[in-house]
C-alpha positions as CSV (number, residue, x, y, z in Angstrom):
1,M,49.8,-68.6,-0.7
2,I,47.3,-65.8,-0.5
3,S,45.2,-65.1,-3.6
4,F,46.0,-61.7,-5.2
5,D,42.3,-60.9,-5.3
6,L,42.1,-61.1,-1.6
7,M,45.1,-58.9,-0.8
8,A,43.3,-55.6,-1.1
9,P,40.3,-56.5,1.0
10,L,42.6,-58.0,3.7
11,M,44.8,-54.9,3.6
12,F,41.8,-52.6,4.1
13,G,40.5,-54.9,6.9
14,G,43.9,-54.8,8.5
15,L,43.8,-51.0,8.7
16,V,40.4,-51.2,10.4
17,V,41.8,-53.6,12.9
18,F,44.8,-51.3,13.6
19,L,42.4,-48.4,14.2
20,L,40.0,-50.3,16.4
21,L,43.0,-51.4,18.6
22,G,43.6,-47.7,19.2
23,Y,46.9,-47.2,17.4
24,P,47.6,-43.6,16.1
25,V,46.2,-43.2,12.6
26,A,49.4,-42.1,10.9
27,F,51.4,-45.1,12.2
28,S,48.5,-47.5,11.5
29,L,48.5,-46.4,7.9
30,A,52.2,-46.6,7.4
31,A,52.7,-49.9,9.4
32,N,49.8,-51.5,7.6
33,G,51.1,-50.4,4.2
34,L,54.6,-51.7,4.9
35,L,53.3,-55.0,6.4
36,F,51.2,-55.8,3.4
37,G,53.9,-54.6,1.1
38,L,56.3,-57.2,2.6
39,I,53.5,-59.9,2.4
40,G,52.9,-59.0,-1.2
41,I,56.6,-59.2,-2.0
42,L,57.0,-62.5,-0.3
43,H,54.0,-63.9,-2.2
44,G,55.2,-62.5,-5.5
45,N,52.1,-60.2,-5.8
46,I,54.2,-57.0,-6.2
47,E,57.8,-56.3,-7.1
48,V,60.3,-54.9,-4.6
49,A,60.9,-52.0,-7.0
50,L,57.4,-50.7,-6.4
51,L,58.5,-49.3,-3.1
52,Q,61.2,-47.2,-4.8
53,A,58.4,-44.8,-5.6
54,L,57.9,-44.2,-1.8
55,P,60.8,-41.8,-1.2
56,E,59.8,-39.7,-4.2
57,R,56.2,-39.5,-2.9
58,V,57.4,-38.4,0.6
59,L,59.7,-35.8,-0.9
60,G,56.7,-34.6,-3.1
61,I,54.7,-34.1,0.1
62,M,57.4,-32.0,1.7
63,A,57.8,-29.9,-1.5
64,N,54.0,-29.3,-1.9
65,S,53.6,-25.5,-1.6
66,T,49.8,-25.8,-1.3
67,L,50.1,-27.5,2.2
68,L,52.0,-24.4,3.4
69,A,48.6,-22.7,3.7
70,I,47.8,-25.0,6.7
71,P,50.4,-23.6,9.1
72,F,49.7,-20.0,7.9
73,F,46.0,-20.3,8.6
74,T,46.5,-22.2,11.8
75,F,48.9,-19.5,13.1
76,M,46.5,-16.7,12.0
77,G,43.6,-18.3,13.9
78,L,45.5,-18.9,17.1
79,V,46.9,-15.4,17.2
80,L,43.5,-13.9,16.6
81,E,41.9,-16.2,19.3
82,R,44.5,-15.0,21.8
83,S,44.1,-11.3,20.8
84,G,40.6,-11.1,22.3
85,M,38.8,-10.6,19.0
86,A,36.1,-13.2,19.8
87,E,35.3,-11.4,23.1
88,D,35.0,-8.0,21.3
89,L,32.8,-9.5,18.6
90,L,30.5,-11.3,21.0
91,D,30.1,-8.2,23.1
92,T,29.5,-5.9,20.1
93,V,27.0,-8.2,18.4
94,G,25.2,-8.9,21.7
95,Q,24.8,-5.1,22.1
96,L,23.3,-4.9,18.6
97,F,20.7,-7.6,19.2
98,G,19.8,-6.0,22.5
99,T,16.7,-7.4,24.1
100,V,15.6,-9.6,21.1
101,R,14.5,-13.0,22.3
102,G,17.4,-15.4,21.6
103,G,19.6,-12.5,20.9
104,I,22.8,-13.9,22.4
105,A,22.3,-17.2,20.5
106,Y,22.0,-15.2,17.3
107,A,25.1,-13.3,18.2
108,V,27.0,-16.6,18.8
109,V,26.0,-17.9,15.3
110,F,27.0,-14.6,13.7
111,V,30.3,-14.5,15.5
112,G,30.9,-18.2,14.8
113,A,30.6,-17.5,11.1
114,L,32.9,-14.5,11.3
115,L,35.5,-16.3,13.4
116,A,35.3,-19.2,10.9
117,A,36.2,-16.8,8.1
118,T,39.1,-15.4,10.0
119,T,40.5,-18.3,12.1
120,G,39.7,-21.5,10.2
121,V,40.3,-23.5,13.4
122,V,37.4,-25.2,15.1
123,A,39.1,-25.7,18.5
124,A,39.9,-22.0,18.8
125,S,36.3,-20.9,17.9
126,V,34.6,-23.4,20.2
127,L,36.9,-22.7,23.2
128,A,36.7,-18.9,22.7
129,M,32.9,-18.8,22.5
130,G,32.5,-21.4,25.3
131,L,34.6,-19.4,27.7
132,I,33.0,-16.0,26.8
133,S,29.4,-16.6,25.9
134,L,28.3,-19.7,27.8
135,P,28.5,-18.1,31.3
136,V,26.6,-15.1,29.9
137,M,23.8,-17.3,28.4
138,M,23.5,-19.2,31.7
139,R,23.3,-16.0,33.7
140,Y,20.4,-14.7,31.5
141,G,18.5,-18.0,31.8
142,Y,19.2,-19.8,28.5
143,A,18.6,-23.5,28.5
144,N,21.9,-25.4,28.8
145,W,21.1,-27.7,25.9
146,L,20.5,-24.7,23.6
147,S,23.5,-22.8,24.8
148,S,25.9,-25.7,24.4
149,G,24.4,-26.8,21.1
150,V,24.6,-23.4,19.4
151,I,28.2,-22.8,20.7
152,A,29.5,-26.1,19.5
153,A,27.7,-26.0,16.2
154,S,28.7,-22.4,15.5
155,G,32.3,-23.2,16.2
156,T,32.3,-26.0,13.7
157,L,31.5,-23.5,10.9
158,A,35.3,-23.1,10.7
159,Q,35.2,-26.6,9.1
160,I,33.3,-25.5,6.0
161,I,33.6,-21.7,5.7
162,P,36.9,-20.6,4.0
163,P,39.7,-20.6,5.0
164,S,38.9,-24.0,6.3
165,L,41.9,-26.3,6.8
166,V,40.1,-29.4,5.6
167,L,39.3,-27.8,2.3
168,I,43.0,-27.3,1.7
169,V,43.5,-31.0,2.4
170,L,40.7,-32.1,0.2
171,A,41.9,-29.9,-2.7
172,D,45.4,-31.4,-2.3
173,Q,44.0,-35.0,-2.2
174,M,41.8,-34.4,-5.2
175,G,44.4,-32.5,-7.3
176,A,42.1,-29.6,-7.5
177,S,42.4,-25.8,-6.9
178,V,42.1,-24.6,-3.3
179,G,40.6,-21.4,-4.6
180,D,37.8,-23.3,-6.3
181,F,37.1,-25.3,-3.1
182,Y,36.9,-22.0,-1.2
183,Q,34.5,-20.5,-3.7
184,G,32.4,-23.6,-3.8
185,A,32.1,-24.0,0.0
186,L,31.2,-20.3,0.7
187,I,27.5,-20.5,0.0
188,P,26.9,-23.9,1.7
189,G,28.8,-22.6,4.7
190,L,26.8,-19.4,5.0
191,A,23.6,-21.2,4.4
192,L,24.4,-23.6,7.2
193,A,25.0,-20.6,9.5
194,G,21.6,-19.3,8.4
195,L,19.9,-22.6,9.2
196,Y,21.4,-22.4,12.7
197,G,19.8,-19.0,13.1
198,V,16.5,-20.5,11.9
199,W,16.7,-23.2,14.5
200,V,17.3,-20.6,17.3
201,A,14.3,-18.7,16.0
202,I,12.1,-21.8,16.1
203,V,13.2,-22.6,19.7
204,S,12.6,-19.0,20.8
205,L,9.0,-19.3,19.5
206,V,8.2,-22.8,20.6
207,K,10.0,-22.6,24.0
208,P,10.4,-19.0,24.9
209,A,11.9,-19.8,28.3
210,A,14.8,-21.6,26.7
211,A,15.9,-18.5,24.7
212,P,15.0,-15.4,26.7
213,G,15.9,-11.9,25.7
214,C,18.6,-9.9,27.5
215,P,17.4,-7.7,30.3
216,P,17.4,-4.0,29.3
217,E,20.1,-3.2,31.9
218,A,22.5,-5.6,30.0
219,R,22.6,-3.2,27.0
220,T,25.0,-0.5,27.9
221,L,25.8,1.1,24.5
222,F,23.6,3.3,22.4
223,G,23.8,5.7,19.5
224,A,27.3,7.0,18.6
225,K,29.0,4.8,21.2
226,L,27.4,1.7,19.8
227,V,28.4,2.7,16.2
228,A,32.0,3.4,17.3
229,K,32.1,0.0,19.1
230,V,30.8,-1.8,15.9
231,F,33.3,0.0,13.8
232,T,36.3,-0.8,15.9
233,A,35.3,-4.4,16.6
234,M,34.0,-5.5,13.3
235,I,35.9,-3.6,10.6
236,P,39.4,-5.1,11.3
237,P,38.3,-8.7,11.0
238,L,36.2,-7.9,7.9
239,V,39.3,-6.2,6.3
240,L,41.3,-9.3,7.2
241,I,38.7,-11.5,5.6
242,F,38.9,-9.5,2.4
243,L,42.7,-9.5,2.6
244,V,42.7,-13.3,2.8
245,L,39.7,-14.6,0.9
246,G,39.1,-11.6,-1.4
247,T,42.6,-11.8,-2.9
248,I,42.3,-15.6,-3.4
249,F,38.8,-15.3,-5.1
250,L,40.1,-12.4,-7.3
251,G,43.1,-14.5,-8.3
252,V,45.5,-11.9,-7.0
253,A,47.0,-14.4,-4.5
254,T,47.4,-18.1,-4.1
255,P,45.9,-19.7,-0.9
256,T,49.4,-20.0,0.4
257,E,50.1,-16.3,-0.2
258,G,46.7,-15.4,1.2
259,G,47.5,-17.4,4.4
260,A,50.8,-15.6,4.7
261,M,49.0,-12.2,4.5
262,G,46.4,-13.4,7.0
263,A,49.1,-14.4,9.5
264,S,50.8,-11.1,9.0
265,G,47.4,-9.3,9.4
266,A,46.7,-11.2,12.6
267,I,50.0,-10.1,14.1
268,I,49.2,-6.5,13.2
269,M,45.7,-6.7,14.8
270,A,47.2,-8.3,17.9
271,L,49.8,-5.5,18.1
272,A,47.1,-2.8,17.6
273,K,45.2,-4.3,20.5
274,R,48.3,-4.6,22.6
275,K,47.7,-8.3,23.1
276,L,50.8,-9.6,21.3
277,S,53.3,-10.8,23.9
278,F,56.2,-13.3,23.7
279,T,54.0,-15.9,25.5
280,V,51.2,-15.5,23.1
281,L,53.5,-15.8,20.1
282,K,55.3,-18.8,21.6
283,Q,52.0,-20.6,22.3
284,A,50.7,-19.9,18.8
285,I,53.9,-21.2,17.2
286,E,54.0,-24.3,19.3
287,S,50.3,-25.1,18.5
288,T,50.9,-24.5,14.8
289,A,53.9,-26.8,14.8
290,M,51.9,-29.5,16.5
291,M,48.9,-29.2,14.1
292,T,51.1,-29.1,11.0
293,S,53.2,-32.1,12.2
294,F,49.9,-34.0,12.9
295,V,48.7,-33.4,9.3
296,M,52.1,-34.2,7.7
297,F,52.5,-37.5,9.6
298,I,49.0,-38.6,8.6
299,L,49.7,-37.6,5.0
300,V,53.0,-39.6,4.9
301,G,51.3,-42.6,6.4
302,S,48.4,-42.4,3.9
303,T,51.0,-42.2,1.1
304,V,52.6,-45.4,2.2
305,F,49.2,-47.1,2.5
306,S,47.9,-45.9,-0.9
307,L,51.1,-46.9,-2.7
308,V,50.9,-50.5,-1.6
309,F,47.1,-50.6,-1.8
310,R,47.2,-49.5,-5.5
311,G,50.0,-51.9,-6.2
312,M,47.6,-54.7,-5.1
313,D,44.8,-53.3,-7.3
314,G,43.0,-52.0,-4.3
315,D,41.8,-48.9,-6.2
316,L,40.2,-51.3,-8.8
317,W,38.6,-53.3,-6.0
318,V,37.0,-50.1,-4.5
319,E,36.0,-48.9,-7.9
320,H,34.2,-52.1,-8.7
321,L,32.4,-52.1,-5.3
322,L,31.2,-48.5,-5.7
323,T,30.4,-48.5,-9.4
324,S,28.3,-51.6,-9.0
325,V,26.0,-49.8,-6.5
326,P,22.5,-49.6,-8.0
327,G,21.3,-46.1,-8.9
328,G,24.3,-44.8,-10.8
329,P,25.8,-41.6,-9.5
330,L,22.9,-40.9,-7.1
331,G,23.3,-44.4,-5.6
332,F,27.0,-43.9,-5.3
333,L,26.5,-40.5,-3.5
334,I,24.0,-41.9,-1.1
335,V,26.3,-44.9,-0.2
336,V,29.4,-42.7,0.2
337,N,27.7,-40.1,2.3
338,V,26.2,-42.7,4.6
339,M,29.6,-44.3,5.0
340,I,31.3,-41.0,5.7
341,F,28.6,-40.1,8.2
342,L,29.2,-43.4,10.1
343,L,33.0,-43.1,9.9
344,A,32.7,-39.7,11.5
345,F,31.6,-41.3,14.7
346,F,35.1,-42.7,15.1
347,L,37.5,-40.7,12.9
348,D,38.1,-37.0,12.7
349,Y,37.9,-35.1,9.4
350,F,41.7,-35.2,8.7
351,E,41.7,-39.0,9.0
352,I,38.7,-39.4,6.8
353,A,40.2,-37.0,4.2
354,F,43.5,-38.9,4.0
355,I,42.1,-42.4,4.2
356,M,38.8,-42.4,2.2
357,V,39.1,-39.5,-0.2
358,P,42.0,-41.0,-2.3
359,L,39.8,-44.1,-2.7
360,L,36.6,-42.3,-3.5
361,A,37.8,-39.5,-5.8
362,P,38.8,-41.7,-8.8
363,V,35.5,-43.5,-8.7
364,A,33.6,-40.1,-8.6
365,Q,35.7,-38.9,-11.5
366,K,34.9,-42.1,-13.5
367,L,31.2,-41.5,-12.9
368,G,31.6,-38.0,-14.3
369,I,31.2,-36.1,-11.0
370,D,32.8,-32.7,-10.6
371,L,35.5,-33.3,-8.0
372,V,35.2,-29.8,-6.6
373,W,31.5,-30.3,-6.0
374,F,32.1,-33.8,-4.6
375,G,34.8,-32.5,-2.2
376,V,32.6,-29.7,-0.8
377,L,29.8,-32.3,-0.4
378,L,32.2,-34.5,1.6
379,A,33.4,-31.5,3.7
380,V,29.8,-30.6,4.7
381,N,29.3,-34.3,5.7
382,M,32.6,-34.5,7.6
383,Q,31.6,-31.5,9.6
384,T,29.2,-33.8,11.5
385,S,32.3,-35.5,12.9
386,F,32.7,-32.6,15.4
387,L,29.2,-32.9,16.7
388,H,28.6,-36.6,16.8
389,P,27.8,-37.8,20.4
390,P,29.7,-39.3,22.1
391,F,33.1,-38.6,20.2
392,G,32.6,-35.2,18.7
393,F,35.6,-33.1,19.2
394,A,33.6,-29.8,19.5
395,L,31.7,-31.4,22.3
396,F,34.9,-32.3,24.1
397,Y,36.3,-28.8,23.6
398,L,33.1,-27.3,25.1
399,R,33.0,-29.8,27.9
400,S,36.6,-28.8,28.9
401,V,35.5,-25.1,29.5
402,A,31.8,-25.6,30.5
403,P,30.9,-25.2,34.2
404,K,30.2,-28.4,36.1
405,S,26.5,-27.4,36.4
406,V,26.2,-28.1,32.6
407,R,25.8,-31.8,32.3
408,T,27.5,-33.8,29.5
409,S,24.1,-35.2,28.5
410,E,22.8,-31.6,28.0
411,I,25.8,-30.9,25.7
412,Y,25.0,-34.1,23.7
413,W,21.3,-33.4,23.4
414,G,22.0,-29.8,22.4
415,A,24.2,-31.0,19.5
416,I,21.7,-33.5,18.0
417,P,19.4,-30.9,16.2
418,F,22.5,-29.3,14.6
419,V,23.7,-32.7,13.3
420,G,20.2,-33.0,11.7
421,I,20.7,-29.5,10.1
422,Q,24.1,-30.6,8.7
423,I,22.5,-33.7,7.2
424,L,19.8,-31.5,5.7
425,M,22.6,-29.4,4.1
426,V,24.2,-32.5,2.7
427,A,20.9,-33.4,1.0
428,A,20.5,-29.8,-0.2
429,V,24.0,-29.8,-1.8
430,I,23.1,-33.0,-3.7
431,A,19.7,-31.7,-4.8
432,F,21.0,-28.3,-5.7
433,P,24.6,-28.6,-7.0
434,G,24.5,-24.9,-8.1
435,M,25.0,-24.0,-4.4
436,V,28.6,-25.0,-5.0
437,T,29.3,-24.7,-8.7
438,G,27.4,-21.5,-9.2
439,N,30.0,-19.7,-7.2
440,I,33.0,-21.1,-9.0
441,S,34.6,-19.6,-12.1
442,A,33.6,-20.8,-15.5
443,A,36.8,-22.7,-15.9
444,A,35.8,-24.9,-13.0
445,G,32.4,-25.6,-14.6
446,A,28.9,-24.9,-13.5
447,L,26.0,-27.3,-12.9
448,K,22.5,-26.2,-13.8
449,G,19.1,-27.5,-12.7
450,S,18.3,-29.9,-9.9
451,G,16.5,-33.1,-9.2
452,A,17.7,-36.7,-8.7
453,E,16.6,-37.7,-12.3
454,E,19.0,-35.2,-13.9
455,L,21.8,-35.7,-11.4
456,R,24.2,-37.3,-13.8
457,Q,23.8,-34.4,-16.3
458,Q,24.2,-31.9,-13.4
459,I,27.5,-33.4,-12.1
460,E,29.0,-34.1,-15.5
461,G,30.5,-31.4,-17.6
462,G,32.0,-29.7,-14.6
463,S,35.7,-29.3,-14.0
464,K,37.6,-32.5,-14.2
465,P,40.6,-32.1,-11.9
466,Q,43.3,-34.6,-12.1
467,A,42.6,-37.7,-10.0
468,P,44.9,-38.2,-7.0
469,G,48.2,-39.8,-7.9
470,T,47.8,-39.6,-11.7
471,E,50.3,-36.8,-11.9
472,D,53.3,-38.4,-10.1
473,T,55.9,-40.8,-11.5
474,G,55.2,-43.3,-8.6
475,A,51.9,-44.2,-10.3
476,E,53.6,-44.6,-13.6
477,L,56.1,-46.9,-12.0
478,E,53.3,-49.0,-10.5
479,R,51.8,-49.5,-14.0
480,L,55.1,-50.4,-15.6
481,L,56.0,-52.9,-12.9
482,K,52.6,-54.7,-13.3
483,G,52.6,-54.5,-17.0
484,K,49.6,-52.2,-17.1
């Protein structure tokens, strides 16, 4: 007979074992939930009727209109990536920077931010810039570690700058508004891009040979021709950004509607460039279906896990662990961010969002922390999962398109300074919550002031979105079955 108090820790440990054995995350979550659900029923810890809430929860996932934004934004990004927009932008911005030392690296950061605001897909951004800009940077004498680092890091801006897919998932898991998440993440995302540019400037000053300027003969456009090139290459994506994000921020469209308009705009842009073919459309649709299926399977698996985990008071166990951390909200934030940073070595951002966020969000809400601010903070932290050597996905994407002369160790070393910058941004968001909340509507709440001493006052009084699971009848069924 297993003690009821031990069931939740054993269940969490079982999930860790499944993941370490290399099983897919979606099936590990579902199998672990069903296994411990059966064990709990056999030991009389939970009732069979608890699992009756499972079909309703799965149907609720399928009917969730917010998640429709994921295929829309994925499709938009893939179509734009195949329409040659990245190539046009890199060439145009490179011409603008001319012979400035480190100019191509600045162009990569700028274009990375612009692609992030139009594609929202990290893989598309990293692969496009790796194929286009890396050979050029190598030809002009850039250090391999700087070239690979700035390309990988700039591509990961799609993780935090709206319309980021992970922000949609976090908003859904926290029961908050996607629009508020987009507004809250905008300033930290742009600030992160600015810090990348600062790092390039430091390198160009300290090690001029690592970031040389382009030779004068590389600049082929001047005057009216350059203006025309800038207009034709940059205006369409800027219009698309306003079409998608502007309408969401202004409250004219929901994120799902904005994603649909973005997908339509991407098709129009590809048609205008005469780059839309049946093959391109087929590849984009297939990749979108794969990405969406991946997300949905993980979400269904996490639902099975969380239902049984909560039935065994796992949420109370996690809450007790985290609320007993010394230091109050600040101690909680430090522990959580260290934990997320370490998990990012082994799990990608979707897996972290589906496994950890449902456990952390109720605790944050009980401590009086604004869930939108907390979600953006986690998103900035989870961005490091793309750059962590040796398992960072952005590093793998870049390695797949980089020439053999670029060593894997150079890609890893180039990424480390940008991981440090991302950690610095996590600290900045904690120290200055207004970076997030200052850009959100008054209904979502705003935090004022800064400093660790006033942290509790800063992160209280903000929006109090409904905690995950409190809105569905499955949670009510759990309480009734356990007499709570």
